[in-house]
Residue frames as qw, qx, qy, qz and C-alpha x, y, z in Angstrom:
[[0.200, 0.320, 0.036, 0.925, 21.14, -10.78, 1.74],
 [0.092, -0.486, -0.641, 0.587, 19.40, -8.64, 4.35],
 [0.130, 0.776, 0.529, 0.317, 16.59, -6.25, 3.66],
 [0.188, 0.310, -0.113, 0.925, 17.17, -2.49, 3.78],
 [0.002, -0.357, -0.650, 0.671, 15.32, -0.78, 6.67],
 [0.331, 0.292, -0.076, -0.894, 13.41, 1.44, 4.26],
 [0.468, 0.032, -0.744, -0.475, 12.20, -1.59, 2.34],
 [0.240, -0.236, -0.879, 0.337, 11.20, -3.24, 5.64],
 [0.144, 0.345, 0.377, -0.847, 9.19, -0.12, 6.59],
 [0.423, 0.248, -0.327, -0.808, 7.52, 0.15, 3.19],
 [0.383, -0.070, -0.896, -0.212, 6.66, -3.55, 3.05],
 [0.129, -0.355, -0.788, 0.487, 4.92, -3.15, 6.45],
 [0.222, 0.354, 0.103, -0.903, 3.21, -0.03, 5.30],
 [0.422, 0.085, -0.662, -0.613, 1.85, -1.90, 2.27],
 [0.302, -0.250, -0.912, 0.123, 0.45, -4.53, 4.68],
 [0.041, 0.412, 0.497, -0.763, -1.23, -1.69, 6.63],
 [0.333, 0.249, -0.310, -0.855, -2.66, -0.34, 3.37],
 [0.352, -0.073, -0.881, -0.308, -3.99, -3.79, 2.59],
 [0.160, -0.392, -0.812, 0.401, -5.82, -3.98, 5.96],
 [0.119, 0.437, 0.230, -0.862, -7.18, -0.44, 5.57],
 [0.290, 0.107, -0.586, -0.749, -8.45, -1.13, 2.08],
 [0.343, -0.294, -0.887, -0.098, -10.59, -3.83, 3.59],
 [0.268, -0.515, -0.654, 0.484, -11.70, -1.85, 6.68],
 [0.017, 0.654, 0.139, -0.743, -11.90, 1.68, 5.34],
 [0.455, 0.314, 0.674, 0.491, -13.13, 1.20, 1.78],
 [0.131, 0.919, 0.370, -0.022, -14.81, 4.63, 1.92],
 [0.274, -0.803, 0.240, 0.471, -11.36, 6.33, 1.95],
 [0.682, 0.705, -0.187, -0.053, -9.43, 7.04, -1.23],
 [0.904, 0.121, -0.185, 0.366, -6.02, 5.46, -1.87],
 [0.328, 0.570, -0.280, 0.700, -4.02, 8.59, -1.09],
 [0.521, -0.636, 0.163, -0.546, -5.78, 9.06, 2.27],
 [0.972, -0.236, -0.008, -0.011, -5.04, 5.46, 3.20],
 [0.766, 0.343, -0.204, 0.504, -1.43, 5.71, 2.00],
 [0.059, 0.654, -0.278, 0.701, -0.79, 8.87, 4.00],
 [0.734, -0.530, 0.118, -0.408, -2.48, 7.36, 7.07],
 [0.987, -0.097, -0.014, 0.125, -0.17, 4.34, 6.77],
 [0.584, -0.632, 0.217, 0.460, 3.03, 6.47, 6.73],
 [0.604, 0.332, 0.383, 0.616, 3.75, 7.18, 3.10],
 [0.189, -0.489, -0.073, 0.849, 4.83, 10.78, 2.45],
 [0.320, 0.447, -0.266, -0.792, 3.37, 11.12, -1.04],
 [0.861, 0.344, 0.153, -0.343, 1.40, 9.43, -3.78],
 [0.597, 0.630, -0.495, -0.036, 4.63, 8.74, -5.70],
 [0.058, -0.457, 0.839, -0.290, 6.37, 7.01, -2.80],
 [0.688, 0.055, 0.572, -0.443, 3.26, 4.89, -2.25],
 [0.791, 0.524, -0.124, -0.289, 3.11, 4.03, -5.97],
 [0.372, 0.608, -0.699, 0.061, 6.72, 2.94, -6.07],
 [0.265, -0.277, 0.843, -0.378, 6.38, 0.75, -2.96],
 [0.777, 0.217, 0.353, -0.474, 3.12, -0.73, -4.14],
 [0.757, 0.546, -0.311, -0.181, 4.60, -1.78, -7.46],
 [0.194, 0.567, -0.775, 0.198, 7.77, -3.04, -5.78],
 [0.247, -0.193, 0.852, -0.419, 6.05, -5.21, -3.14],
 [0.656, 0.285, 0.560, -0.418, 2.86, -6.25, -4.91],
 [0.340, 0.026, 0.744, 0.575, 3.76, -6.08, -8.59],
 [0.103, 0.692, 0.661, 0.273, 0.67, -3.99, -9.16],
 [0.027, 0.434, 0.010, 0.900, -0.26, -0.32, -9.37],
 [0.148, 0.042, 0.631, -0.761, -2.22, 1.00, -6.39],
 [0.634, 0.141, -0.056, -0.758, -5.46, 1.00, -8.41],
 [0.692, 0.148, -0.675, -0.209, -4.87, -2.65, -9.51],
 [0.235, 0.089, -0.833, 0.493, -3.99, -3.55, -5.93],
 [0.395, 0.050, 0.399, -0.826, -7.22, -2.04, -4.64],
 [0.737, 0.153, -0.335, -0.566, -9.23, -4.02, -7.23],
 [0.556, 0.148, -0.812, 0.095, -7.49, -7.21, -6.19],
 [0.007, 0.014, -0.730, 0.684, -8.19, -6.56, -2.48],
 [0.534, 0.114, 0.172, -0.820, -11.82, -5.71, -3.18],
 [0.725, 0.162, -0.526, -0.414, -12.32, -8.83, -5.28],
 [0.363, 0.118, -0.873, 0.303, -11.04, -10.94, -2.37],
 [0.239, 0.004, 0.567, -0.788, -13.81, -9.65, -0.12]]
């Protein structure tokens, strides 16, 4: 089964968020999400849970613990 285009975009946006969490740790999650193409905190939250299985806050903690 092929991936929907919106899912493809959001999956790539989550990867961008992941990179930015490492490189721009001084920015808050909403700033990073908006910079990566999400339109709102709620759309970012939904995509984050869908593609990482974690809330944005949990995802940030995971990324920060990897560094």
